[in-house]
ZAMARGU-4260 file (C-alpha; in steps of 0.2 Angstrom, whole numbers, plus 5000, padded with zeros to 4 digits):
<rodrens>
0) 4956/5011/5018 | 4968/4995/5017 | 4978/4988/5005 | 4969/4975/5001 | 4952/4984/4997
5) 4962/4996/4988 | 4968/4984/4978 | 4954/4974/4976 | 4945/4991/4969 | 4960/4992/4956
10) 4957/4975/4949 | 4938/4979/4949 | 4944/4992/4938 | 4955/4984/4927 | 4940/4971/4926
15) 4929/4985/4917 | 4938/4983/4904 | 4934/5000/4896 | 4945/4996/4879 | 4929/4986/4874
20) 4917/4998/4877 | 4920/5011/4865 | 4903/5011/4858 | 4895/5019/4874 | 4892/5036/4875
25) 4901/5047/4888 | 4881/5046/4896 | 4879/5030/4896 | 4897/5026/4906 | 4892/5040/4918
30) 4874/5030/4921 | 4885/5014/4923 | 4899/5019/4934 | 4891/5032/4946 | 4884/5019/4957
35) 4899/5009/4961 | 4910/5024/4962 | 4898/5033/4973 | 4896/5018/4985 | 4913/5016/4985
40) 4917/5034/4991 | 4903/5034/5003 | 4909/5018/5012 | 4929/5021/5012 | 4929/5039/5011
45) 4919/5039/5027 | 4932/5045/5039 | 4948/5047/5029 | 4942/5054/5011 | 4961/5057/5007
50) 4964/5039/5005 | 4953/5036/4993 | 4966/5050/4982 | 4975/5033/4973 | 4960/5026/4968
55) 4952/5042/4961 | 4967/5043/4951 | 4968/5026/4945 | 4949/5025/4941 | 4954/5044/4933
60) 4969/5035/4921 | 4959/5022/4914 | 4943/5036/4909 | 4956/5046/4903 | 4962/5032/4891
65) 4946/5028/4885 | 4941/5044/4881 | 4958/5045/4870 | 4952/5031/4861 | 4936/5035/4858
70) 4938/5052/4852 | 4948/5057/4837 | 4951/5076/4844 | 4959/5069/4859 | 4968/5053/4852
75) 4985/5059/4854 | 4986/5066/4871 | 4981/5059/4885 | 4981/5077/4895 | 4968/5083/4882
80) 4957/5067/4889 | 4960/5073/4906 | 4952/5089/4901
</rodrens>
């Protein structure tokens, strides 16, 4: 995966603006994100899957922040939101 492609994916993730999508449930969010994530993994991860680790951690961070904002139980802890 080139640096330009990784940067474009990170910009796309930021463009999702997950902070304004708190009314969505976790299942709806998964149905919305899975086709995009699956496509990136199939295309960019075909030959060098470990290059996708930086993108996966970026997506995980954004989703954990979304969970921490949405659910009171994990509001103060990003580590709990990751779990």
